[in-house]
C-alpha positions in Angstrom: 23.0 -6.2 -15.3 20.2 -6.5 -12.8 16.7 -5.4 -13.6 14.6 -4.1 -10.7 10.8 -4.3 -11.4 8.6 -2.1 -9.4 6.8 1.3 -9.0 8.8 4.4 -8.2 6.6 5.7 -5.4 6.5 2.4 -3.5 8.3 2.6 -0.1 9.5 -1.0 -0.3 11.0 -0.3 -3.8 12.6 2.9 -2.4 14.3 0.8 0.4 15.5 -1.7 -2.1 16.9 0.9 -4.5 18.6 2.7 -1.5 20.2 -0.6 -0.6 21.4 -1.3 -4.2 22.7 2.2 -4.6 24.5 2.0 -1.2 26.1 -1.2 -2.2 27.0 0.1 -5.7 25.0 -2.6 -7.5 24.3 -1.6 -11.1 20.7 -2.0 -12.2 18.1 -0.8 -14.6 14.6 0.1 -13.3 11.5 -1.2 -15.0 8.5 0.8 -13.8 5.3 -1.3 -14.0 3.2 1.8 -14.3 5.0 3.1 -17.3 6.3 0.0 -19.1 3.7 -2.6 -17.9 4.5 -6.3 -17.7 3.8 -9.2 -20.1 2.5 -12.8 -19.6 5.9 -14.0 -20.9 7.7 -12.2 -18.0 5.2 -13.3 -15.5 5.4 -16.9 -16.8 9.1 -16.9 -16.4 8.9 -15.7 -12.8 6.1 -18.1 -12.0 8.2 -21.0 -13.3 10.8 -20.2 -10.8 8.9 -19.1 -7.7 5.2 -20.0 -8.4 2.5 -17.5 -9.3 1.2 -17.0 -5.7 4.2 -15.0 -4.5 3.8 -12.6 -7.4 0.5 -11.3 -6.1 0.7 -8.9 -3.2 -2.3 -9.7 -1.1 -1.2 -7.3 1.7 -1.2 -4.2 -0.5 -3.9 -1.5 -1.0 -4.6 -2.6 -4.6 -5.5 -6.1 -3.5 -7.6 -4.9 -0.6 -9.5 -2.5 -2.9 -10.6 -5.4 -5.1 -14.2 -6.7 -4.6 -14.5 -10.1 -3.0 -15.7 -11.7 -6.2 -12.5 -10.6 -8.0 -10.3 -11.8 -5.1 -12.0 -15.2 -5.0 -11.5 -15.6 -8.8 -7.7 -15.5 -8.5 -7.3 -19.2 -8.1 -4.9 -20.0 -10.9 -1.9 -18.7 -12.8 -4.0 -17.4 -15.8 -6.4 -15.4 -13.6 -3.5 -14.0 -11.6 -1.6 -13.0 -14.7 -4.7 -11.2 -16.2 -5.1 -9.3 -12.9 -1.3 -8.4 -12.7 -1.4 -7.1 -16.3 -4.5 -5.1 -15.7 -3.5 -3.8 -12.3 0.3 -3.8 -12.1 0.2 -2.4 -8.6 -1.0 -5.9 -7.4 2.4 -7.4 -8.3 4.7 -7.9 -5.2 7.6 -5.5 -5.5 10.3 -5.1 -6.1 11.3 -8.1 -8.0 15.0 -8.3 -9.0 16.2 -10.5 -11.8 19.5 -11.1 -13.5 19.5 -12.7 -17.0 15.9 -13.9 -16.5 16.6 -15.5 -13.1 14.7 -14.2 -10.0 17.2 -13.0 -7.5 14.8 -11.5 -4.9 11.2 -10.5 -4.4 10.2 -7.8 -1.9 12.8 -6.3 0.4 14.5 -7.9 3.3 17.9 -6.6 4.2 19.2 -10.0 5.4 18.2 -11.6 2.2 19.8 -8.9 0.1 23.0 -9.2 2.3 23.2 -12.9 1.3 23.1 -12.2 -2.4 26.4 -12.1 -4.3 25.8 -8.8 -6.2 29.1 -8.8 -8.1 27.8 -10.3 -11.3 
């Protein structure tokens, strides 16, 4: 079963969930705000796609950080510490299946290319 990681009130997450529901893709939802995220999970994702794509530098959480904090995010360890402390800075949604990253963010064309029948 797919796991969708995100935050319920995020518009991008809502678009992704609408897509999955509309295509009858079964998933469970992991809410960062309620359930958090661990270094183990972040490490697994980073080993597949790198740590940089996990940090949403376009979002309001990132923009609200002071410049010193932003400038300190230069490596995986610093990024993970920030992501655990401020889960809203993680790009979302992130969809995985059996520990494998399937998609990050929402792009309909990318989702259309996924074989969701696992």
